[in-house]
MIMARMI-475151 format. One line per field, with one value per residue: x, y, z of N, C-alpha, C in turn. Coordinates in steps of 0.02 Angstrom, whole numbers, m for minus. Last residue first. Layout:
<rs>
nu	c(X; ...);
nv	c(Y; ...);
nw	c(Z; ...);
cau	c(X; ...);
cav	c(Y; ...);
caw	c(Z; ...);
cu	c(X; ...);
cv	c(Y; ...);
cw	c(Z; ...);
</rs>
This chain:
<rs>
nu	c(760; 723; 614; 512; 507; 438; 322; 267; 252; 151; 53; 32; m11; m136; m203; m216; m293; m406; m442; m467; m571; m667; m688; m742; m865; m924; m943; m1028; m1141; m1167; m1205; m1322; m1394; m1409; m1487; m1601; m1643; m1669; m1774; m1880; m1897; m1944; m2068; m2134; m2144; m2231; m2346; m2373; m2405; m2517; m2603; m2617; m2685; m2803; m2857; m2881; m2982; m3080; m3090; m3146; m3266; m3322; m3314; m3408; m3523; m3516; m3520; m3641; m3714; m3676; m3615; m3488; m3318; m3207; m3144; m3109; m2973; m2921; m2931; m2846; m2723; m2714; m2701; m2582; m2499; m2503; m2442; m2312; m2273; m2287; m2161; m2073; m2083; m2037; m1910; m1854; m1871; m1784; m1637; m1555; m1524; m1581; m1511; m1579; m1656; m1801; m1839; m1891; m2058);
nv	c(m1852; m1895; m1825; m1889; m2010; m1980; m1935; m2049; m2131; m2062; m2065; m2203; m2217; m2146; m2228; m2345; m2308; m2266; m2385; m2453; m2392; m2407; m2544; m2553; m2480; m2563; m2682; m2633; m2605; m2727; m2792; m2729; m2757; m2886; m2889; m2831; m2922; m3033; m2970; m2953; m3095; m3137; m3060; m3112; m3246; m3225; m3173; m3290; m3371; m3308; m3325; m3468; m3487; m3419; m3497; m3619; m3582; m3546; m3667; m3741; m3688; m3727; m3872; m3901; m3861; m3953; m4083; m4084; m4071; m4191; m4336; m4417; m4372; m4385; m4267; m4249; m4306; m4204; m4098; m4145; m4143; m4003; m3964; m4025; m3957; m3831; m3857; m3878; m3769; m3676; m3727; m3695; m3557; m3535; m3576; m3496; m3367; m3399; m3418; m3336; m3234; m3139; m2990; m2824; m2720; m2799; m2927; m3035; m3066);
nw	c(343; 456; 487; 404; 455; 576; 532; 470; 580; 643; 557; 553; 678; 673; 579; 646; 758; 692; 637; 753; 814; 704; 722; 848; 827; 729; 819; 906; 814; 772; 888; 916; 794; 814; 927; 890; 789; 881; 957; 859; 829; 952; 958; 850; 889; 1003; 935; 865; 964; 1019; 910; 904; 1025; 996; 885; 962; 1035; 940; 885; 989; 1010; 882; 892; 986; 914; 808; 875; 922; 810; 740; 801; 789; 777; 725; 747; 871; 879; 801; 889; 986; 926; 904; 1035; 1068; 988; 1043; 1159; 1114; 1050; 1167; 1238; 1143; 1153; 1287; 1278; 1189; 1260; 1369; 1374; 1442; 1357; 1251; 1308; 1336; 1269; 1277; 1338; 1452; 1509);
cau	c(786; 782; 665; 532; 524; 507; 370; 276; 299; 216; 80; 53; 45; m85; m185; m175; m227; m371; m421; m419; m510; m653; m669; m686; m816; m912; m900; m966; m1114; m1137; m1145; m1268; m1382; m1373; m1425; m1566; m1634; m1631; m1716; m1850; m1873; m1880; m2003; m2117; m2105; m2158; m2302; m2356; m2354; m2468; m2591; m2585; m2617; m2761; m2834; m2824; m2921; m3052; m3070; m3078; m3218; m3318; m3268; m3342; m3508; m3512; m3459; m3585; m3720; m3660; m3660; m3542; m3388; m3237; m3152; m3168; m3030; m2919; m2959; m2917; m2752; m2718; m2751; m2637; m2507; m2528; m2506; m2347; m2283; m2326; m2227; m2080; m2087; m2103; m1959; m1853; m1901; m1855; m1685; m1577; m1470; m1619; m1515; m1545; m1593; m1765; m1820; m1849; m2004);
cav	c(m1816; m1930; m1811; m1812; m2003; m2014; m1884; m1992; m2143; m2069; m2000; m2172; m2253; m2126; m2154; m2340; m2343; m2217; m2330; m2479; m2389; m2342; m2515; m2579; m2459; m2498; m2686; m2653; m2547; m2681; m2818; m2717; m2682; m2869; m2928; m2801; m2856; m3033; m2992; m2896; m3046; m3161; m3050; m3044; m3237; m3258; m3136; m3227; m3390; m3321; m3258; m3428; m3514; m3392; m3430; m3612; m3598; m3491; m3607; m3761; m3685; m3659; m3829; m3909; m3827; m3879; m4058; m4079; m4033; m4133; m4294; m4427; m4359; m4447; m4289; m4224; m4343; m4270; m4094; m4130; m4209; m4044; m3938; m4050; m4035; m3843; m3835; m3934; m3824; m3670; m3727; m3769; m3599; m3520; m3618; m3560; m3380; m3387; m3460; m3396; m3281; m3204; m3043; m2886; m2709; m2742; m2924; m2973; m3081);
caw	c(281; 428; 527; 391; 388; 571; 572; 432; 527; 670; 569; 481; 656; 716; 569; 582; 765; 727; 590; 708; 849; 728; 649; 836; 869; 704; 753; 928; 862; 723; 852; 959; 808; 750; 929; 938; 772; 835; 991; 900; 776; 933; 1009; 846; 833; 1014; 988; 831; 919; 1061; 927; 840; 1012; 1052; 874; 901; 1070; 991; 841; 964; 1066; 907; 843; 1000; 976; 794; 836; 977; 858; 715; 809; 736; 818; 734; 676; 850; 903; 774; 831; 1005; 942; 854; 1004; 1108; 978; 966; 1155; 1152; 1011; 1115; 1267; 1159; 1088; 1262; 1320; 1169; 1197; 1377; 1335; 1480; 1372; 1281; 1260; 1354; 1318; 1259; 1267; 1451; 1457);
cu	c(828; 804; 726; 594; 550; 541; 436; 324; 320; 273; 151; 83; 77; m18; m133; m154; m184; m299; m384; m397; m450; m586; m632; m648; m749; m861; m875; m917; m1039; m1109; m1115; m1212; m1327; m1351; m1386; m1495; m1582; m1602; m1661; m1774; m1846; m1854; m1945; m2063; m2087; m2110; m2241; m2320; m2332; m2402; m2522; m2571; m2581; m2690; m2789; m2800; m2860; m2990; m3043; m3050; m3145; m3271; m3265; m3295; m3432; m3500; m3457; m3515; m3665; m3662; m3636; m3604; m3441; m3303; m3196; m3185; m3103; m2978; m2963; m2962; m2835; m2741; m2766; m2702; m2565; m2543; m2542; m2423; m2317; m2335; m2284; m2151; m2105; m2125; m2031; m1905; m1908; m1888; m1758; m1633; m1504; m1566; m1554; m1558; m1551; m1704; m1774; m1824; m1957);
cv	c(m1753; m1887; m1845; m1795; m1933; m2007; m1926; m1937; m2089; m2082; m2010; m2092; m2218; m2157; m2130; m2275; m2324; m2243; m2280; m2424; m2409; m2340; m2444; m2556; m2484; m2472; m2609; m2657; m2572; m2618; m2772; m2740; m2681; m2792; m2897; m2829; m2824; m2969; m2990; m2914; m2985; m3116; m3073; m3025; m3162; m3245; m3161; m3179; m3328; m3331; m3261; m3355; m3481; m3430; m3402; m3544; m3594; m3509; m3557; m3708; m3692; m3644; m3749; m3870; m3837; m3846; m3982; m4059; m4015; m4073; m4217; m4370; m4370; m4433; m4356; m4250; m4324; m4315; m4161; m4126; m4199; m4119; m3991; m4025; m4057; m3920; m3849; m3921; m3876; m3733; m3721; m3773; m3663; m3556; m3599; m3603; m3455; m3406; m3452; m3438; m3340; m3260; m3099; m2939; m2768; m2735; m2866; m2983; m3024);
cw	c(295; 370; 503; 443; 376; 510; 570; 466; 476; 624; 604; 505; 586; 697; 613; 566; 702; 747; 630; 665; 795; 761; 673; 773; 859; 762; 729; 871; 877; 764; 806; 928; 861; 766; 872; 932; 820; 799; 937; 923; 810; 875; 993; 898; 827; 952; 995; 876; 889; 1017; 967; 866; 958; 1040; 941; 886; 1018; 1019; 889; 922; 1031; 953; 861; 950; 996; 855; 822; 935; 904; 761; 790; 744; 769; 764; 673; 775; 880; 805; 792; 947; 960; 870; 935; 1067; 1009; 957; 1085; 1155; 1047; 1063; 1214; 1187; 1104; 1203; 1300; 1213; 1174; 1319; 1342; 1441; 1402; 1312; 1295; 1302; 1337; 1312; 1259; 1377; 1450);
</rs>
């Protein structure tokens, strides 16, 4: 996954999010099926596996959230850098214009 130095222009994070949602839905359906299991031993064994699987899904979701947060922070930083540069150029242009007008005023006196 390309995060640092690049934007998520091709939607990798969105695809990962969608995949995680599908996996979470599968886990949810498996748990729903298990809710009708009459044998406690089968249920206990299955729940151990389901907990491990759910933990993996949760960890992956956390990683995707972290990557999205990092990407958002980078986007803000890039936008602020561009804005700061634009402001610097505008101030520079205004300062130059003011100096030119000041020189013209001085020569008219």
